[in-house]
Each structure stands twice: as structure tokens, then as C-alpha cells.
C-alpha positions as a Markdown table, in Angstrom:
| # | Residue | x | y | z |
|---|---|---|---|---|
| 1 | Met | -0.1 | 0.1 | 0.1 |
| 2 | Glu | 0.8 | 3.5 | -0.5 |
| 3 | Trp | 0.9 | 6.3 | 2.1 |
| 4 | Ser | 1.3 | 10.2 | 2.0 |
| 5 | Thr | 3.7 | 11.4 | 4.7 |
| 6 | Ala | 4.9 | 14.9 | 5.6 |
| 7 | Asp | 8.4 | 13.5 | 6.3 |
| 8 | Arg | 8.9 | 10.9 | 3.7 |
| 9 | Gly | 6.6 | 11.9 | 0.8 |
| 10 | Arg | 5.1 | 8.8 | -0.8 |
| 11 | Leu | 6.1 | 5.8 | 1.3 |
| 12 | Arg | 5.4 | 2.2 | 0.2 |
| 13 | Thr | 4.8 | -0.4 | 2.1 |
| 14 | Val | 3.6 | -3.8 | 2.7 |
| 15 | Ala | 1.5 | -5.4 | 6.0 |
| 16 | Lys | 2.5 | -9.0 | 6.2 |
| 17 | Gly | -0.5 | -11.1 | 7.6 |
| 18 | Ala | -3.0 | -8.1 | 7.1 |
| 19 | Arg | -5.3 | -10.7 | 5.5 |
| 20 | Gln | -5.3 | -12.9 | 8.4 |
| 21 | Pro | -8.6 | -12.7 | 10.7 |
| 22 | Lys | -6.9 | -11.8 | 13.7 |
| 23 | Ser | -4.4 | -9.5 | 12.1 |
| 24 | Pro | -3.7 | -6.2 | 14.1 |
| 25 | Phe | -4.1 | -4.4 | 10.9 |
| 26 | Ala | -7.8 | -5.6 | 10.6 |
| 27 | Gly | -10.3 | -2.8 | 9.5 |
| 28 | Lys | -7.4 | -0.1 | 10.0 |
| 29 | Leu | -6.3 | -0.3 | 6.1 |
| 30 | Asp | -8.6 | 1.5 | 3.7 |
| 31 | Leu | -8.4 | 4.4 | 1.4 |
| 32 | Phe | -8.2 | 8.1 | 2.8 |
| 33 | Phe | -7.6 | 6.8 | 6.3 |
| 34 | His | -5.3 | 9.1 | 8.5 |
| 35 | Cys | -2.9 | 7.0 | 10.5 |
| 36 | Glu | 0.4 | 6.8 | 12.5 |
| 37 | Ile | 2.3 | 4.0 | 11.1 |
| 38 | Leu | 5.5 | 2.5 | 12.2 |
| 39 | Ile | 7.6 | 0.8 | 9.7 |
| 40 | His | 10.5 | -1.6 | 9.2 |
| 41 | Glu | 12.7 | 0.3 | 6.7 |
| 42 | Asn | 14.2 | -1.8 | 3.7 |
| 43 | His | 17.5 | -0.3 | 3.0 |
| 44 | Lys | 17.4 | -2.4 | -0.6 |
| 45 | Ser | 14.4 | -1.1 | -2.2 |
| 46 | Asp | 11.6 | 1.5 | -1.6 |
| 47 | Leu | 9.1 | -1.0 | -0.4 |
| 48 | His | 9.2 | -0.8 | 3.6 |
| 49 | Thr | 7.4 | -3.4 | 6.0 |
| 50 | Leu | 4.5 | -1.8 | 8.1 |
| 51 | Lys | 4.9 | -2.9 | 11.6 |
| 52 | Glu | 2.2 | -0.9 | 13.4 |
| 53 | Leu | -0.7 | 1.0 | 12.7 |
| 54 | Ser | -2.9 | 3.8 | 15.1 |
| 55 | Leu | -6.0 | 4.8 | 13.1 |
| 56 | Glu | -6.2 | 8.6 | 13.8 |
| 57 | Asn | -9.2 | 9.5 | 11.7 |
| 58 | Pro | -11.1 | 7.1 | 9.3 |
| 59 | Arg | -12.6 | 10.1 | 7.5 |
| 60 | Leu | -15.8 | 7.8 | 7.0 |
| 61 | Gln | -18.0 | 10.8 | 5.6 |
| 62 | Ile | -15.9 | 10.7 | 2.4 |
| 63 | Arg | -17.5 | 7.3 | 1.6 |
| 64 | Ala | -20.9 | 8.4 | 2.3 |
| 65 | Asn | -21.3 | 10.2 | -1.0 |
| 66 | Tyr | -19.9 | 9.2 | -4.3 |
| 67 | Ala | -18.8 | 12.7 | -5.3 |
| 68 | Gln | -16.9 | 13.1 | -2.2 |
| 69 | Thr | -15.2 | 9.8 | -3.0 |
| 70 | Leu | -14.4 | 10.6 | -6.5 |
| 71 | Ala | -12.9 | 13.8 | -5.4 |
| 72 | Ala | -10.7 | 12.2 | -2.7 |
| 73 | Ala | -9.4 | 9.5 | -5.5 |
| 74 | Tyr | -8.8 | 12.5 | -7.8 |
| 75 | Phe | -6.9 | 14.4 | -5.1 |
| 76 | Ser | -4.9 | 11.6 | -4.2 |
| 77 | Gln | -3.8 | 10.6 | -7.7 |
| 78 | Leu | -2.9 | 14.1 | -8.4 |
| 79 | Phe | -0.8 | 13.9 | -5.0 |
| 80 | Cys | 0.8 | 10.6 | -6.3 |
| 81 | Ala | 1.7 | 12.1 | -9.8 |
| 82 | Val | 3.8 | 14.6 | -8.2 |
| 83 | Ala | 5.0 | 13.4 | -5.0 |
| 84 | Glu | 8.2 | 11.5 | -5.0 |
| 85 | Val | 8.8 | 8.4 | -3.2 |
| 86 | Asp | 10.9 | 8.5 | 0.2 |
| 87 | Ile | 11.4 | 12.5 | -0.6 |
| 88 | Pro | 10.0 | 14.8 | 2.2 |
| 89 | Ser | 7.5 | 17.3 | 0.9 |
| 90 | Ala | 5.3 | 18.7 | 3.8 |
| 91 | Glu | 3.4 | 21.2 | 1.6 |
| 92 | Leu | 2.2 | 18.5 | -0.5 |
| 93 | Tyr | 1.4 | 16.5 | 2.6 |
| 94 | Asp | -0.4 | 19.3 | 4.1 |
| 95 | Leu | -2.2 | 20.3 | 1.1 |
| 96 | Leu | -3.7 | 16.5 | 0.5 |
| 97 | Glu | -4.4 | 16.4 | 4.2 |
| 98 | Arg | -6.5 | 19.7 | 4.4 |
| 99 | Ala | -8.5 | 18.4 | 1.2 |
| 100 | Leu | -9.4 | 15.2 | 2.6 |
| 101 | Asn | -10.5 | 16.8 | 5.7 |
| 102 | Phe | -12.5 | 19.2 | 3.8 |
| 103 | Leu | -14.2 | 16.4 | 1.9 |
| 104 | Ala | -14.8 | 14.5 | 5.4 |
| 105 | Glu | -16.4 | 17.6 | 6.7 |
| 106 | Lys | -18.2 | 19.6 | 4.1 |
| 107 | Asp | -19.9 | 19.0 | 0.7 |
| 108 | Leu | -17.8 | 18.8 | -2.3 |
| 109 | Thr | -17.8 | 22.1 | -4.5 |
| 110 | Leu | -16.6 | 23.1 | -7.9 |
| 111 | Pro | -14.3 | 26.1 | -6.1 |
| 112 | Ala | -12.9 | 23.3 | -3.6 |
| 113 | Val | -11.6 | 21.2 | -6.7 |
| 114 | Leu | -10.2 | 24.4 | -8.3 |
| 115 | His | -8.5 | 25.6 | -5.3 |
| 116 | Phe | -6.7 | 22.0 | -4.9 |
| 117 | Glu | -5.7 | 22.4 | -8.3 |
| 118 | Lys | -4.3 | 25.9 | -7.8 |
| 119 | Gln | -2.6 | 25.1 | -4.8 |
| 120 | Leu | -0.8 | 22.4 | -5.8 |
| 121 | Ala | 0.4 | 24.3 | -9.0 |
| 122 | Met | 1.6 | 27.0 | -6.6 |
| 123 | Ile | 3.3 | 24.3 | -4.6 |
| 124 | Leu | 5.1 | 23.0 | -7.5 |
| 125 | Gly | 6.1 | 26.6 | -8.5 |
| 126 | Leu | 4.4 | 26.4 | -12.1 |
| 127 | Asp | 3.6 | 29.8 | -13.9 |
| 128 | Leu | 0.1 | 30.5 | -14.0 |
| 129 | Arg | 0.0 | 33.7 | -15.6 |
| 130 | Ser | -0.5 | 32.1 | -19.0 |
| 131 | Asn | -2.2 | 28.9 | -18.2 |
| 132 | Thr | -5.0 | 27.7 | -15.9 |
| 133 | Pro | -3.7 | 25.6 | -13.1 |
| 134 | Ile | -5.1 | 22.3 | -14.6 |
| 135 | Arg | -3.3 | 23.1 | -17.7 |
| 136 | Ala | -0.1 | 23.9 | -16.0 |
| 137 | Leu | -0.4 | 20.5 | -14.2 |
| 138 | Glu | -1.2 | 18.9 | -17.3 |
| 139 | Gln | 2.6 | 19.8 | -18.7 |
| 140 | Val | 4.1 | 18.5 | -15.6 |
| 141 | Ile | 2.4 | 15.1 | -15.1 |
| 142 | Ser | 1.4 | 14.7 | -18.9 |
| 143 | Arg | -2.2 | 13.1 | -18.2 |
| 144 | Val | -4.5 | 14.5 | -15.8 |
| 145 | Pro | -6.4 | 11.7 | -13.8 |
| 146 | Ala | -9.6 | 10.3 | -15.5 |
| 147 | Gln | -11.8 | 11.3 | -12.5 |
| 148 | Arg | -11.2 | 15.1 | -13.2 |
| 149 | Glu | -13.6 | 14.9 | -16.1 |
| 150 | Glu | -16.5 | 13.3 | -14.3 |
| 151 | Leu | -15.8 | 15.4 | -11.2 |
| 152 | Ile | -16.2 | 18.6 | -13.1 |
| 153 | Ala | -19.3 | 17.5 | -15.3 |
| 154 | Arg | -21.0 | 17.2 | -11.8 |
| 155 | Phe | -21.3 | 20.9 | -11.6 |
| 156 | Pro | -23.7 | 23.1 | -13.5 |
């Protein structure tokens, strides 16, 4: 599984035995959860072993509405497209955390989607004078996640 972290950027882990009925990870590994994790670092690859996990905020409200889930997936995919594995980026992490917390607390709006895109472009230092944020991002990541089209179509 992949995590977004402030001090390590994207972090990849494997949770050995997670599918076992009495696993300490049972019910704690799911999309958009905010957790504190302890890993055993692998010095040979970027795939580390998840040792412990403490669930801080499951953000269950995101799953109550398809549009919220779609937006959370879109924001997460944009994050993954620009964040490096094992490279710290507190600003990117903070942006994604704020976006997911917003989706867990409030209804999705078009300005919220556009705000996320603009903030992401600004963090990356992209020139927004001649481009919209999404076009500037598109030049960096080459392809915008497919969820964007469906997400934008939901707004009149």
C-alpha cells in the first residue's frame, strides 16, 4: 500500500499477514484513513514493512457520497503524480490532508476542486500567468487523472 507522509513524501509498504482474520491491521487499512504508522525500513528497495498502525481519523464521511469519494481519489492521484517516493514534501502532504479533511466535513464544490488544483500548481512553482492551474499541471504530469472529467461534469 502507499501512504502520503510529511517527512517521507510517498511511502510504500507491505503489511505482512494483513489478510489474516486476527491481524492487528484488520479494519485499519483503507482508503483516505489518517494513521500513524511504524515501519521496518528496507534499505535495498523502497518497499518497507508496516509494523504497527494507529488509526487517527477514518474520514468515513468521504465514503458516504460518491462525489466526495471521487474527489478524494482525484486529489490523491494528483498527489501521487507529483510527490516523490521517500522524498519529504510537507507542503504537498499538508495540501492533501486539508483536502481530505474538507471532504470529510463539507460537501464538495467546484471551487474546492479548482482551489486544490491551484494550490498544487503553486506549491510546484508552476507559472500560472498564461495557463490555468490544470493546464500547468498537465504539462508536468502529462495526463490528468480520469476522475477530473467526471468530477467537473457534476457541477452545472
